[in-house]
FIKOLLO-228229 format. One line per field, with one value per residue (C-alpha): residue number from 1; residue in three letters; x, y, z. Coordinates in Angstrom, 2 decimals. Example, Ala and Ser with C-alpha at 12.3 -4.5 7.8 and 13.67 -1.06 7.14 Angstrom:
residues 2
i <- c(1, 2)
aa <- c(ALA, SER)
X <- c(12.30, 13.67)
Y <- c(-4.50, -1.06)
Z <- c(7.80, 7.14)
end
This chain:
residues 83
i <- c(1, 2, 3, 4, 5, 6, 7, 8, 9, 10, 11, 12, 13, 14, 15, 16, 17, 18, 19, 20, 21, 22, 23, 24, 25, 26, 27, 28, 29, 30, 31, 32, 33, 34, 35, 36, 37, 38, 39, 40, 41, 42, 43, 44, 45, 46, 47, 48, 49, 50, 51, 52, 53, 54, 55, 56, 57, 58, 59, 60, 61, 62, 63, 64, 65, 66, 67, 68, 69, 70, 71, 72, 73, 74, 75, 76, 77, 78, 79, 80, 81, 82, 83)
aa <- c(MET, LYS, LEU, LEU, GLU, PHE, LEU, LYS, ARG, GLU, ARG, LYS, LYS, SER, ALA, SER, VAL, ALA, LYS, GLU, ARG, LEU, GLN, ILE, ILE, VAL, ALA, HIS, GLN, ARG, SER, GLN, ARG, GLY, GLN, PRO, ASP, TYR, MET, PRO, MET, LEU, GLU, LYS, GLU, LEU, LEU, GLU, VAL, ILE, ARG, ARG, TYR, VAL, GLN, VAL, ASP, ASP, ASP, ALA, ILE, SER, ILE, SER, LEU, ASP, SER, GLU, ASP, ASN, CYS, SER, VAL, LEU, GLU, LEU, ASN, VAL, THR, LEU, PRO, ARG, SER)
X <- c(10.41, 8.24, 8.33, 12.12, 12.07, 9.60, 11.76, 14.97, 13.63, 15.04, 12.62, 12.46, 14.23, 11.98, 13.78, 12.88, 9.26, 9.10, 10.59, 7.96, 5.16, 6.56, 6.70, 3.02, 2.10, 4.12, 2.51, -0.94, -0.11, 1.13, -2.14, -4.08, -1.87, -3.90, -7.08, -7.98, -8.22, -11.96, -12.85, -13.36, -15.56, -17.53, -18.11, -19.33, -21.71, -23.14, -23.72, -25.60, -27.86, -28.56, -29.39, -32.20, -34.08, -32.61, -30.79, -27.39, -24.15, -20.98, -19.26, -22.23, -20.79, -17.62, -16.30, -13.52, -12.12, -10.42, -8.61, -7.35, -6.07, -8.53, -11.42, -12.28, -14.87, -16.37, -17.85, -20.25, -21.42, -24.07, -25.13, -28.76, -30.34, -32.91, -36.49)
Y <- c(-116.75, -113.78, -114.90, -114.72, -111.25, -110.14, -111.46, -110.01, -106.54, -103.80, -102.45, -98.76, -97.69, -96.49, -93.13, -92.43, -93.46, -91.18, -88.33, -88.75, -88.76, -85.66, -83.85, -84.64, -83.33, -80.14, -79.51, -79.97, -77.58, -74.96, -75.12, -74.62, -71.76, -69.02, -69.91, -68.10, -70.13, -69.63, -71.31, -74.87, -73.55, -71.38, -74.37, -76.48, -73.78, -73.16, -76.87, -77.02, -74.13, -75.67, -79.00, -77.34, -77.04, -79.65, -82.92, -82.69, -84.66, -83.39, -82.92, -81.02, -77.64, -75.97, -72.55, -70.55, -67.14, -65.15, -61.91, -59.34, -55.93, -54.58, -56.85, -60.29, -62.62, -65.46, -68.11, -70.68, -73.68, -76.05, -79.16, -79.77, -83.20, -83.79, -83.93)
Z <- c(81.76, 82.73, 86.35, 86.40, 84.85, 87.49, 90.31, 88.85, 88.20, 90.33, 92.87, 93.61, 96.74, 99.52, 99.53, 95.90, 96.50, 99.54, 97.50, 94.77, 97.34, 99.03, 95.68, 95.11, 98.58, 98.09, 94.70, 96.25, 99.10, 96.64, 94.73, 97.97, 99.17, 97.53, 99.38, 102.61, 105.82, 106.13, 102.80, 104.17, 106.99, 104.56, 102.29, 105.22, 106.47, 103.02, 102.55, 105.88, 104.83, 101.42, 103.07, 105.01, 101.73, 99.36, 100.01, 98.26, 98.44, 100.12, 96.76, 95.28, 96.25, 95.06, 96.03, 94.45, 95.24, 92.49, 93.23, 90.75, 91.71, 94.30, 93.32, 94.70, 93.20, 95.21, 92.92, 94.33, 92.28, 93.63, 91.78, 92.64, 92.29, 89.59, 90.81)
end
C-alpha cells in the first residue's frame, strides 16, 4: 500500500524547486553584501602567515568587520590546534 502512495504522490514541479533554490541563493548573497571585496583575500593571506608558524585548517580562521557610525572593528578569530 505504501508503494502505491509513493508512486501516486505529486512531485514538485521543477519551476518551484528552482524558485526555492534561487531564494536561498539570494538570501545568502544578501547576508554577504555588507562585507568588503577584500575580505576573502585578507582571510587567505592571514591564513598563509599563520601557517608559517602553526599548522591550522582552512576553517580555523574567521574574520568579521563591524561598522557603526565612523568606527569599524575588524575581528579575527583563529582556532589553534592543541599541542
